[in-house]
N, CA, C and O atoms as a GROMACS GRO file, in nm:
protein
  392
    1UNK      N    1  -6.652  -4.179   2.039
    1UNK     CA    2  -6.780  -4.202   1.986
    1UNK      C    3  -6.754  -4.271   1.851
    1UNK      O    4  -6.669  -4.229   1.773
    2UNK      N    5  -6.829  -4.376   1.827
    2UNK     CA    6  -6.808  -4.455   1.707
    2UNK      C    7  -6.834  -4.370   1.574
    2UNK      O    8  -6.765  -4.385   1.474
    3UNK      N    9  -6.936  -4.284   1.582
    3UNK     CA   10  -6.966  -4.207   1.458
    3UNK      C   11  -6.851  -4.103   1.423
    3UNK      O   12  -6.850  -4.048   1.313
    4UNK      N   13  -6.755  -4.078   1.517
    4UNK     CA   14  -6.649  -3.988   1.484
    4UNK      C   15  -6.546  -4.052   1.400
    4UNK      O   16  -6.464  -3.982   1.339
    5UNK      N   17  -6.544  -4.187   1.393
    5UNK     CA   18  -6.457  -4.259   1.299
    5UNK      C   19  -6.306  -4.232   1.322
    5UNK      O   20  -6.234  -4.209   1.225
    6UNK      N   21  -6.258  -4.234   1.451
    6UNK     CA   22  -6.118  -4.209   1.475
    6UNK      C   23  -6.031  -4.306   1.394
    6UNK      O   24  -6.057  -4.426   1.387
    7UNK      N   25  -5.926  -4.246   1.332
    7UNK     CA   26  -5.837  -4.322   1.249
    7UNK      C   27  -5.703  -4.258   1.234
    7UNK      O   28  -5.689  -4.140   1.263
    8UNK      N   29  -5.604  -4.330   1.190
    8UNK     CA   30  -5.475  -4.276   1.159
    8UNK      C   31  -5.457  -4.267   1.011
    8UNK      O   32  -5.479  -4.366   0.942
    9UNK      N   33  -5.416  -4.149   0.955
    9UNK     CA   34  -5.402  -4.136   0.818
    9UNK      C   35  -5.252  -4.077   0.790
    9UNK      O   36  -5.196  -4.002   0.869
   10UNK      N   37  -5.199  -4.117   0.679
   10UNK     CA   38  -5.064  -4.067   0.649
   10UNK      C   39  -5.069  -3.914   0.636
   10UNK      O   40  -5.161  -3.855   0.579
   11UNK      N   41  -4.963  -3.853   0.693
   11UNK     CA   42  -4.948  -3.707   0.683
   11UNK      C   43  -4.919  -3.663   0.535
   11UNK      O   44  -4.970  -3.563   0.485
   12UNK      N   45  -4.839  -3.743   0.473
   12UNK     CA   46  -4.790  -3.710   0.334
   12UNK      C   47  -4.801  -3.838   0.258
   12UNK      O   48  -4.781  -3.946   0.313
   13UNK      N   49  -4.833  -3.826   0.128
   13UNK     CA   50  -4.848  -3.948   0.044
   13UNK      C   51  -4.725  -4.014   0.023
   13UNK      O   52  -4.726  -4.135   0.001
   14UNK      N   53  -4.606  -3.941   0.028
   14UNK     CA   54  -4.475  -4.007   0.002
   14UNK      C   55  -4.406  -4.051   0.129
   14UNK      O   56  -4.300  -4.112   0.124
   15UNK      N   57  -4.468  -4.020   0.248
   15UNK     CA   58  -4.408  -4.067   0.372
   15UNK      C   59  -4.523  -4.126   0.461
   15UNK      O   60  -4.579  -4.056   0.546
   16UNK      N   61  -4.555  -4.252   0.440
   16UNK     CA   62  -4.660  -4.312   0.514
   16UNK      C   63  -4.629  -4.336   0.663
   16UNK      O   64  -4.720  -4.363   0.741
   17UNK      N   65  -4.504  -4.326   0.700
   17UNK     CA   66  -4.464  -4.347   0.838
   17UNK      C   67  -4.508  -4.240   0.930
   17UNK      O   68  -4.528  -4.264   1.049
   18UNK      N   69  -4.524  -4.120   0.879
   18UNK     CA   70  -4.571  -4.004   0.957
   18UNK      C   71  -4.722  -4.002   0.940
   18UNK      O   72  -4.773  -3.993   0.829
   19UNK      N   73  -4.795  -4.011   1.059
   19UNK     CA   74  -4.943  -4.015   1.048
   19UNK      C   75  -5.001  -3.913   1.146
   19UNK      O   76  -4.937  -3.872   1.243
   20UNK      N   77  -5.125  -3.876   1.116
   20UNK     CA   78  -5.203  -3.785   1.193
   20UNK      C   79  -5.331  -3.864   1.241
   20UNK      O   80  -5.387  -3.950   1.174
   21UNK      N   81  -5.368  -3.824   1.364
   21UNK     CA   82  -5.506  -3.870   1.406
   21UNK      C   83  -5.611  -3.794   1.339
   21UNK      O   84  -5.607  -3.670   1.340
   22UNK      N   85  -5.707  -3.860   1.280
   22UNK     CA   86  -5.822  -3.787   1.206
   22UNK      C   87  -5.953  -3.836   1.268
   22UNK      O   88  -5.957  -3.943   1.328
   23UNK      N   89  -6.060  -3.759   1.253
   23UNK     CA   90  -6.192  -3.804   1.290
   23UNK      C   91  -6.295  -3.718   1.210
   23UNK      O   92  -6.267  -3.606   1.169
   24UNK      N   93  -6.409  -3.775   1.192
   24UNK     CA   94  -6.513  -3.705   1.127
   24UNK      C   95  -6.585  -3.610   1.222
   24UNK      O   96  -6.607  -3.644   1.338
   25UNK      N   97  -6.623  -3.491   1.173
   25UNK     CA   98  -6.691  -3.398   1.264
   25UNK      C   99  -6.834  -3.451   1.295
   25UNK      O  100  -6.906  -3.496   1.207
   26UNK      N  101  -6.869  -3.441   1.426
   26UNK     CA  102  -7.001  -3.479   1.474
   26UNK      C  103  -7.052  -3.362   1.560
   26UNK      O  104  -6.979  -3.317   1.648
   27UNK      N  105  -7.170  -3.314   1.537
   27UNK     CA  106  -7.226  -3.212   1.618
   27UNK      C  107  -7.257  -3.266   1.757
   27UNK      O  108  -7.330  -3.364   1.772
   28UNK      N  109  -7.200  -3.201   1.860
   28UNK     CA  110  -7.227  -3.258   1.993
   28UNK      C  111  -7.368  -3.238   2.042
   28UNK      O  112  -7.416  -3.319   2.121
   29UNK      N  113  -7.434  -3.136   2.000
   29UNK     CA  114  -7.573  -3.109   2.028
   29UNK      C  115  -7.637  -3.052   1.904
   29UNK      O  116  -7.571  -2.987   1.823
   30UNK      N  117  -7.768  -3.077   1.890
   30UNK     CA  118  -7.836  -3.028   1.771
   30UNK      C  119  -7.835  -2.876   1.760
   30UNK      O  120  -7.836  -2.805   1.861
   31UNK      N  121  -7.835  -2.826   1.635
   31UNK     CA  122  -7.842  -2.684   1.609
   31UNK      C  123  -7.979  -2.632   1.662
   31UNK      O  124  -8.083  -2.694   1.641
   32UNK      N  125  -7.976  -2.524   1.727
   32UNK     CA  126  -8.102  -2.466   1.779
   32UNK      C  127  -8.114  -2.487   1.935
   32UNK      O  128  -8.189  -2.415   2.002
   33UNK      N  129  -8.043  -2.582   1.988
   33UNK     CA  130  -8.051  -2.597   2.136
   33UNK      C  131  -7.996  -2.481   2.202
   33UNK      O  132  -7.920  -2.407   2.139
   34UNK      N  133  -8.026  -2.457   2.327
   34UNK     CA  134  -7.984  -2.338   2.406
   34UNK      C  135  -7.875  -2.399   2.499
   34UNK      O  136  -7.892  -2.504   2.561
   35UNK      N  137  -7.761  -2.321   2.502
   35UNK     CA  138  -7.648  -2.369   2.587
   35UNK      C  139  -7.632  -2.273   2.703
   35UNK      O  140  -7.618  -2.153   2.682
   36UNK      N  141  -7.632  -2.324   2.826
   36UNK     CA  142  -7.595  -2.240   2.941
   36UNK      C  143  -7.452  -2.264   2.983
   36UNK      O  144  -7.412  -2.376   3.014
   37UNK      N  145  -7.377  -2.156   2.982
   37UNK     CA  146  -7.235  -2.164   3.023
   37UNK      C  147  -7.217  -2.082   3.142
   37UNK      O  148  -7.276  -1.974   3.148
   38UNK      N  149  -7.141  -2.121   3.240
   38UNK     CA  150  -7.125  -2.041   3.361
   38UNK      C  151  -6.998  -1.956   3.354
   38UNK      O  152  -6.894  -2.002   3.307
   39UNK      N  153  -7.008  -1.836   3.399
   39UNK     CA  154  -6.896  -1.742   3.404
   39UNK      C  155  -6.888  -1.684   3.550
   39UNK      O  156  -6.989  -1.638   3.605
   40UNK      N  157  -6.772  -1.688   3.608
   40UNK     CA  158  -6.752  -1.621   3.739
   40UNK      C  159  -6.716  -1.478   3.713
   40UNK      O  160  -6.633  -1.453   3.626
   41UNK      N  161  -6.771  -1.385   3.781
   41UNK     CA  162  -6.738  -1.247   3.773
   41UNK      C  163  -6.607  -1.229   3.840
   41UNK      O  164  -6.591  -1.273   3.955
   42UNK      N  165  -6.509  -1.166   3.775
   42UNK     CA  166  -6.380  -1.144   3.828
   42UNK      C  167  -6.356  -1.002   3.860
   42UNK      O  168  -6.260  -0.970   3.928
   43UNK      N  169  -6.446  -0.911   3.810
   43UNK     CA  170  -6.425  -0.767   3.833
   43UNK      C  171  -6.519  -0.687   3.749
   43UNK      O  172  -6.600  -0.744   3.676
   44UNK      N  173  -6.510  -0.556   3.755
   44UNK     CA  174  -6.591  -0.475   3.677
   44UNK      C  175  -6.502  -0.358   3.625
   44UNK      O  176  -6.404  -0.319   3.688
   45UNK      N  177  -6.541  -0.302   3.504
   45UNK     CA  178  -6.478  -0.190   3.447
   45UNK      C  179  -6.588  -0.088   3.413
   45UNK      O  180  -6.697  -0.125   3.371
   46UNK      N  181  -6.559   0.036   3.432
   46UNK     CA  182  -6.661   0.146   3.404
   46UNK      C  183  -6.667   0.171   3.255
   46UNK      O  184  -6.567   0.193   3.188
   47UNK      N  185  -6.795   0.167   3.204
   47UNK     CA  186  -6.824   0.189   3.064
   47UNK      C  187  -6.824   0.346   3.040
   47UNK      O  188  -6.815   0.423   3.136
   48UNK      N  189  -6.834   0.388   2.919
   48UNK     CA  190  -6.833   0.535   2.888
   48UNK      C  191  -6.948   0.611   2.947
   48UNK      O  192  -6.936   0.731   2.972
   49UNK      N  193  -7.058   0.546   2.970
   49UNK     CA  194  -7.175   0.613   3.029
   49UNK      C  195  -7.180   0.605   3.183
   49UNK      O  196  -7.275   0.651   3.246
   50UNK      N  197  -7.077   0.546   3.240
   50UNK     CA  198  -7.068   0.532   3.384
   50UNK      C  199  -7.123   0.399   3.442
   50UNK      O  200  -7.108   0.372   3.561
   51UNK      N  201  -7.184   0.320   3.358
   51UNK     CA  202  -7.232   0.191   3.401
   51UNK      C  203  -7.111   0.093   3.418
   51UNK      O  204  -7.003   0.118   3.364
   52UNK      N  205  -7.130  -0.014   3.490
   52UNK     CA  206  -7.026  -0.110   3.507
   52UNK      C  207  -7.039  -0.225   3.411
   52UNK      O  208  -7.150  -0.274   3.390
   53UNK      N  209  -6.935  -0.270   3.354
   53UNK     CA  210  -6.932  -0.389   3.262
   53UNK      C  211  -6.848  -0.497   3.326
   53UNK      O  212  -6.737  -0.470   3.371
   54UNK      N  213  -6.896  -0.613   3.330
   54UNK     CA  214  -6.827  -0.724   3.400
   54UNK      C  215  -6.714  -0.783   3.322
   54UNK      O  216  -6.719  -0.794   3.200
   55UNK      N  217  -6.606  -0.825   3.399
   55UNK     CA  218  -6.508  -0.917   3.348
   55UNK      C  219  -6.535  -1.051   3.403
   55UNK      O  220  -6.568  -1.062   3.522
   56UNK      N  221  -6.524  -1.155   3.324
   56UNK     CA  222  -6.566  -1.287   3.363
   56UNK      C  223  -6.474  -1.393   3.317
   56UNK      O  224  -6.405  -1.377   3.216
   57UNK      N  225  -6.470  -1.504   3.388
   57UNK     CA  226  -6.404  -1.624   3.340
   57UNK      C  227  -6.500  -1.741   3.337
   57UNK      O  228  -6.584  -1.754   3.426
   58UNK      N  229  -6.489  -1.825   3.238
   58UNK     CA  230  -6.579  -1.945   3.226
   58UNK      C  231  -6.529  -2.042   3.330
   58UNK      O  232  -6.409  -2.056   3.354
   59UNK      N  233  -6.625  -2.110   3.392
   59UNK     CA  234  -6.592  -2.218   3.489
   59UNK      C  235  -6.665  -2.346   3.452
   59UNK      O  236  -6.766  -2.346   3.381
   60UNK      N  237  -6.612  -2.455   3.502
   60UNK     CA  238  -6.675  -2.585   3.486
   60UNK      C  239  -6.773  -2.607   3.610
   60UNK      O  240  -6.796  -2.518   3.692
   61UNK      N  241  -6.826  -2.730   3.613
   61UNK     CA  242  -6.928  -2.756   3.714
   61UNK      C  243  -6.876  -2.744   3.857
   61UNK      O  244  -6.950  -2.717   3.951
   62UNK      N  245  -6.738  -2.766   3.871
   62UNK     CA  246  -6.679  -2.757   4.007
   62UNK      C  247  -6.625  -2.623   4.042
   62UNK      O  248  -6.566  -2.606   4.149
   63UNK      N  249  -6.643  -2.522   3.951
   63UNK     CA  250  -6.595  -2.387   3.972
   63UNK      C  251  -6.452  -2.362   3.928
   63UNK      O  252  -6.395  -2.258   3.960
   64UNK      N  253  -6.388  -2.458   3.852
   64UNK     CA  254  -6.256  -2.441   3.809
   64UNK      C  255  -6.256  -2.369   3.676
   64UNK      O  256  -6.333  -2.399   3.585
   65UNK      N  257  -6.164  -2.269   3.669
   65UNK     CA  258  -6.153  -2.192   3.539
   65UNK      C  259  -6.118  -2.276   3.421
   65UNK      O  260  -6.033  -2.365   3.434
   66UNK      N  261  -6.176  -2.254   3.312
   66UNK     CA  262  -6.150  -2.330   3.194
   66UNK      C  263  -6.046  -2.271   3.107
   66UNK      O  264  -6.002  -2.335   3.011
   67UNK      N  265  -6.003  -2.152   3.137
   67UNK     CA  266  -5.900  -2.081   3.056
   67UNK      C  267  -5.959  -1.985   2.956
   67UNK      O  268  -5.884  -1.926   2.878
   68UNK      N  269  -6.092  -1.965   2.952
   68UNK     CA  270  -6.151  -1.876   2.857
   68UNK      C  271  -6.224  -1.770   2.939
   68UNK      O  272  -6.289  -1.802   3.039
   69UNK      N  273  -6.212  -1.642   2.897
   69UNK     CA  274  -6.278  -1.538   2.965
   69UNK      C  275  -6.338  -1.437   2.869
   69UNK      O  276  -6.322  -1.450   2.748
   70UNK      N  277  -6.403  -1.342   2.919
   70UNK     CA  278  -6.471  -1.239   2.840
   70UNK      C  279  -6.473  -1.107   2.926
   70UNK      O  280  -6.472  -1.106   3.049
   71UNK      N  281  -6.477  -0.998   2.848
   71UNK     CA  282  -6.476  -0.871   2.917
   71UNK      C  283  -6.593  -0.790   2.861
   71UNK      O  284  -6.652  -0.823   2.757
   72UNK      N  285  -6.622  -0.684   2.932
   72UNK     CA  286  -6.720  -0.580   2.884
   72UNK      C  287  -6.862  -0.647   2.863
   72UNK      O  288  -6.926  -0.626   2.760
   73UNK      N  289  -6.906  -0.724   2.960
   73UNK     CA  290  -7.028  -0.794   2.959
   73UNK      C  291  -7.133  -0.707   3.040
   73UNK      O  292  -7.113  -0.684   3.159
   74UNK      N  293  -7.240  -0.661   2.976
   74UNK     CA  294  -7.342  -0.594   3.054
   74UNK      C  295  -7.430  -0.703   3.114
   74UNK      O  296  -7.465  -0.798   3.044
   75UNK      N  297  -7.465  -0.692   3.239
   75UNK     CA  298  -7.548  -0.781   3.309
   75UNK      C  299  -7.690  -0.721   3.322
   75UNK      O  300  -7.711  -0.608   3.366
   76UNK      N  301  -7.786  -0.808   3.279
   76UNK     CA  302  -7.926  -0.758   3.274
   76UNK      C  303  -8.015  -0.868   3.329
   76UNK      O  304  -7.992  -0.984   3.293
   77UNK      N  305  -8.112  -0.844   3.412
   77UNK     CA  306  -8.196  -0.948   3.468
   77UNK      C  307  -8.285  -1.031   3.372
   77UNK      O  308  -8.337  -1.136   3.408
   78UNK      N  309  -8.299  -0.979   3.246
   78UNK     CA  310  -8.376  -1.050   3.150
   78UNK      C  311  -8.288  -1.141   3.058
   78UNK      O  312  -8.340  -1.208   2.969
   79UNK      N  313  -8.158  -1.141   3.080
   79UNK     CA  314  -8.073  -1.230   2.996
   79UNK      C  315  -7.978  -1.313   3.071
   79UNK      O  316  -7.908  -1.392   3.007
   80UNK      N  317  -7.969  -1.305   3.203
   80UNK     CA  318  -7.882  -1.393   3.279
   80UNK      C  319  -7.955  -1.454   3.398
   80UNK      O  320  -8.056  -1.402   3.446
   81UNK      N  321  -7.901  -1.566   3.442
   81UNK     CA  322  -7.949  -1.629   3.564
   81UNK      C  323  -7.826  -1.624   3.658
   81UNK      O  324  -7.719  -1.674   3.624
   82UNK      N  325  -7.844  -1.566   3.771
   82UNK     CA  326  -7.733  -1.567   3.876
   82UNK      C  327  -7.753  -1.669   3.972
   82UNK      O  328  -7.864  -1.687   4.021
   83UNK      N  329  -7.638  -1.747   4.008
   83UNK     CA  330  -7.647  -1.854   4.101
   83UNK      C  331  -7.522  -1.864   4.185
   83UNK      O  332  -7.420  -1.805   4.150
   84UNK      N  333  -7.527  -1.936   4.293
   84UNK     CA  334  -7.409  -1.970   4.366
   84UNK      C  335  -7.345  -2.090   4.298
   84UNK      O  336  -7.406  -2.157   4.216
   85UNK      N  337  -7.217  -2.116   4.336
   85UNK     CA  338  -7.146  -2.233   4.286
   85UNK      C  339  -7.222  -2.361   4.320
   85UNK      O  340  -7.235  -2.451   4.237
   86UNK      N  341  -7.271  -2.366   4.436
   86UNK     CA  342  -7.346  -2.489   4.484
   86UNK      C  343  -7.468  -2.508   4.392
   86UNK      O  344  -7.494  -2.620   4.346
   87UNK      N  345  -7.542  -2.401   4.365
   87UNK     CA  346  -7.662  -2.414   4.287
   87UNK      C  347  -7.629  -2.457   4.139
   87UNK      O  348  -7.702  -2.536   4.078
   88UNK      N  349  -7.514  -2.401   4.085
   88UNK     CA  350  -7.469  -2.437   3.958
   88UNK      C  351  -7.426  -2.587   3.949
   88UNK      O  352  -7.461  -2.655   3.852
   89UNK      N  353  -7.354  -2.636   4.047
   89UNK     CA  354  -7.311  -2.774   4.053
   89UNK      C  355  -7.433  -2.864   4.067
   89UNK      O  356  -7.432  -2.974   4.011
   90UNK      N  357  -7.536  -2.824   4.136
   90UNK     CA  358  -7.655  -2.911   4.153
   90UNK      C  359  -7.727  -2.932   4.026
   90UNK      O  360  -7.796  -3.033   4.013
   91UNK      N  361  -7.717  -2.842   3.926
   91UNK     CA  362  -7.778  -2.863   3.795
   91UNK      C  363  -7.725  -2.981   3.729
   91UNK      O  364  -7.801  -3.050   3.662
   92UNK      N  365  -7.592  -3.013   3.741
   92UNK     CA  366  -7.531  -3.126   3.686
   92UNK      C  367  -7.571  -3.253   3.755
   92UNK      O  368  -7.571  -3.360   3.695
   93UNK      N  369  -7.605  -3.242   3.881
   93UNK     CA  370  -7.641  -3.362   3.958
   93UNK      C  371  -7.793  -3.391   3.944
   93UNK      O  372  -7.843  -3.491   3.997
   94UNK      N  373  -7.860  -3.307   3.875
   94UNK     CA  374  -8.011  -3.323   3.860
   94UNK      C  375  -8.087  -3.292   3.974
   94UNK      O  376  -8.204  -3.329   3.979
   95UNK      N  377  -8.032  -3.222   4.075
   95UNK     CA  378  -8.107  -3.180   4.198
   95UNK      C  379  -8.194  -3.071   4.171
   95UNK      O  380  -8.297  -3.059   4.238
   96UNK      N  381  -8.162  -2.986   4.074
   96UNK     CA  382  -8.246  -2.862   4.058
   96UNK      C  383  -8.268  -2.845   3.906
   96UNK      O  384  -8.182  -2.880   3.826
   97UNK      N  385  -8.380  -2.795   3.870
   97UNK     CA  386  -8.413  -2.770   3.725
   97UNK      C  387  -8.403  -2.621   3.703
   97UNK      O  388  -8.456  -2.543   3.783
   98UNK      N  389  -8.332  -2.577   3.590
   98UNK     CA  390  -8.316  -2.427   3.569
   98UNK      C  391  -8.452  -2.357   3.553
   98UNK      O  392  -8.457  -2.235   3.535
   0.00000   0.00000   0.00000
């Protein structure tokens, strides 16, 4: 993106041959927007009160793991939307509205 202003800058003032790639920070989405990220449930662990807490890994639109996961997530019908992989992928294709 042009507003990121990609450039090469010297790493040290006395050694201009060694350079780093630099860019200006640009917010990818406006502050206040809601972000929906998909997590695949990989298992459950029992909480101290006996309820189950989910273990999950983040996935991309094709269902591939991104390398980031989370544990001890309580699942509640008022704060999550559950879908199949096909329904999730369709959101990216514009076939379905959330």
